[in-house]
N, C-alpha and C positions, 0 to 999 in steps of 0.2 A: 271141385271148384275152389280157387284160391280165395282165402278170406281177405276182405278189404280192411286195412288197418285204419281205425278212426283216429285222425290227427286232431291236435288242439284247434287247428283252423276250422276243421269240419264241425267240431263241437260249437265253435263260435257262430258259424253259419246256421247251425240248427237252432241256436238260441235266438238268432235274429228272426228266423222263420216261425219258430214256435216258442215265444218268450215264456219264461216262468210266470205262473200265476198263483196267487194265494189260494190254497184249497178251501178257504173258509169264506172269503168275501169275493173271490174271483178276479180281483184287480191284478194287473201286471206288476210283478215285483221280482227283481233279479234273484233274490234269495228264496223265493217261493213263499213261505209263510211271512206275511207282513207284520211289522212291529205291533200294530194296533190289535190284530187278531191273536198274535202270540200272547199278549198280556191277558186278553180275555179268556183264551183257551186254556192257559195254564191254571186259571182259577177253577176250570171245570174238570181237570184231571181227577180221576178216581184215586184217592189216597186212603191210607189207614186212618181210622179203623174201618174195616170192610167186613161185610158178611162173609163167613167162612164157606158158604155154599155158592151163592151167585156172584159175589164180589161187589154188590152194591155198597156204597158208603153208609155207615151207621153212625149214630150220635155218640155212643159211648164205647170206650175201649173194652169194657166188661161184656159188651154185647157180642155174642157169638154169631147170631143170625138176625137178618132183617125180619120185619113183621111178615112179609110174604113167605119167606122160607120157614117160618115157624108154623105157618098154617098149611103149607103145601108140601107134600112129599115128592120131591123131584126125582126123576129117573136118572138124569145125568149126575156125575160125581162132583164136579166143581167147575167154576168158570170165572172169567174176569173180563173187564171192559176198560177201554181207554178213558172215555169222557162221560160226564153226565149229559143226558140227551136234552140240551137246551141250545138256543142260538148262541154262537154261529155254527155249532157242531151239527145241529139238526138240519140247518140249511145246507151245509156241506154234503151231508149224506143224501139229502133230497136231490141235489145236483148230480151226485155220483150215481144215484139209483135211476133217475128218470130223465136226465139230460146228457147222458153219454160222456160224463167227465171221467173217463176210464183211468186217466193217469193219477187220480186221487188214490187209487189202490196202492200205488207205490209209496205214497206218503204214509198212509195208514199202516202198511206193513212195516215200514221203518220204525214207526212209533211203537208197534207191538214188540218188536225186538228190543228197542231201547228200554221199554218199561217192564217187559215180562219175560225176557230171555231166560233168566234164572228159574222162574216159576215153570215155564214150558219145559225146560231141561229136566226139572224134577218130575214133571208129569210123564216124560219120556214117551210121547206118542209115536206110533209107528207110521201113521198116515194122517194127512189133513183132508177133511171132508167139508166142502161147502154145502150149506143148506140149499137143496135143489129148488129150481123154479118149475112150475108146470110148463109144458111145451108151449101152450097158448100165450102165457105171460112172457116167456122167453122170446117168442117171435115178436111180440109187441115192443119189448124193451130193446131187443137186439143183442142182449147178452145177460148173463147172470152175474150181478155185481159181487155176490158172495164168492163165486168161482174165480173172478179176477183177483179178489183179495187173497184167496187161498193160494193161488198160483204165485203171487208176489211174496207171500209169507214163506211158502215152500222153498223158493229160491234162496231166501236169506237164511233159513234154518237148515237147508239141505235135507229136506224131508219130502217124500213123495206126496203128490196130490192126486186124489182120485175123484174127479168131478162127476162120474156117472155110477158110482157104486150104490148110492142111495138115489132113488128116483121119486119124484112127486107124481103119483099115479092118479090122483083125484084132484080136480079143479076145486079150489076152496074160495070162500068169500074173504075179503080183506079182514085181517085180524084186528086192525086198529079201532074198529067200531064196536068190538065185542068185549064183554067182561070175561073174567078168567074162566068161568064155567063154560061159557059159549065158545071161547077160544079153543078149549080142550076138545069139546064136542066137534067143532068145525074141522079139526085136524085128525079125527078118527079115521083110520085106514087111508090116510092121505099119502103115506110114504111106504116104499117097499125096496128091498134089495134087488139089484140087477144080477148079482152073482154071489156065490158062497164066500164066506169070510174066514176060511181056514187059516189058522195061525195068527189072525188079527186079535190082539188082546187089549190094545190101548189106542183110542182114536181121539182126534181133536177136531171138533166142529167149528166152522167159521161162519159168521153172519154179520150183518151190519148193525142191527138193533136188538137189544134184549129188553122186553117189557115185563111179561109175566113168566117167561120161560116155557110156554106151551109148545112153541115150535121146536126148541132145542130138545125138550122132553120127548116129543113125537119122533124125532130122528133117533134119539138115544134109545128109545124103546125097540125099534126094529133092529138096531145094532146089538143090543143086549139079548134080545130074543134069539139072535143068530150066534151068540157065544162070546161077543166082545165083553170084556170084564170091566174096563174103565172107559168112561166117555167124558171128555172135558170140552169146554167151549171158550172161544174168544169172540167178542163183538166190539165194534167201533164205539158204540154208545150204550148206555143203560139208564133206566129210570132211577130217580132218587130213592134211596132206602130210608128207613126210620127205625 
């Protein structure tokens, strides 16, 4: 079948039918991110100094790890996030996750590349893995938001994405209402591999929010038990460190 060339005129028609909207406030704006949200969101960017493990911002340059990472021995190797989980970032993720704003994945992926391309290159992942949803939750939401994000990131980094290598085999309670100990227990035996991982040594996990790291650790655990040597993560937002 002959490919249809997308002309400038067709692009203009597309903009009229589906105008750009700000991924944080949802208002129609030709450039996507509106000036008001840009100013607010830039203040929430995760900058140095950061925890050398999870990437949360810390108070002092001399601090290697945040208080959480000094208390918890994480299974993953290292991670990073774009923004602190506060409004309007938290609102944006909520809309992305529960109100089918799938195109937000494109914006988030672009920001990952803009902010962390050098870091990701240094990690040298062989594959990108989205945190999986249980089949019941996926049916309710219509999609796995982490998988959408992973696919957009994979396109930009020219890395393969494997959305079904890790499966969520046990339905779990929502993590947000639990403390760290209960979160960890809640995720026991929740994930499993759907196939062997021969030759896979370095993997990058993608998700929307990092709070305590319990979910990332649970996925990293099944990967490392199967022989993966290094497991990294990227999330859209993260909690404030100290």
